[in-house]
N, C-alpha and C positions, 0 to 999 in steps of 0.2 A: 137305267139305261140298262140291256142287258149285251153285254161284251161276246164277243165272238171272235179266236184269235181262228187266222188261216194260216195252214203252213202254203208257201212258197217252194220251190225246186226247179230247178232248171233240167232238163231234158236235153242230154247231150246228143241223141241220136233225133230226135225231132225236130232238137232246135228251138225250143219251146220254152216259156214258165208254164208252170201251170200249180195251181191253189185247188188245196184241200181242207175239208173241217167234216168232224166225225157229227156234231150234234148239229151242224147248220148245213142243209143235203146244197152245197156248193163243190163242184168241178169242172173246173173253166185255166183257156189256156190263152195263153198271148205271147205274142214275138217278146218283147221287155216287159220287164220289172214293172215299171210306172200303167205302163198298159193292161200289166193284169190284178195291181192294186184299182186300177178306174173300173175296171169288171166284174172281179170280186167287190167290189163295197154298192157298187147299181142292180147285181141281182144277187146278193146277199141281202139287201134290206129287202127286194118283194120277196125272196125265196123264206126270210123269216115270218114275214106279215103271212104267208100264204098258209104254213106248216105250221103256225100259234106260237111262236116263240117270242113274241113281240103282240102288244096289243096294235090292230090298224091303227095309221096314222105315227105310230111311237116308233123315236131313231135307234136302231140298234149300232152300237160303238162294234164295227167292224173295223179289224186291225190284220193286217197282213205282212207276216214277218219273215225269213229268208230263210230257209232253212237250212244248215250246216253241210257241204258236200261229204260224201265220204271219201275216208284217205283212200 
């Protein structure tokens, strides 16, 4: 199972959580962190298959981590 770590951070100006991953072409946002996790896992799996990062039907291990805020 291929693992993808997605960085999540809060955009204070837009008031949304956003998630990014360089290898897995995912860039999305949501109002709450739990909503972002769900969204990333849904579209991440699809993007992994479309881009040949996992075989069709193979489950990707997608993990979402909160990025530390800048001081």
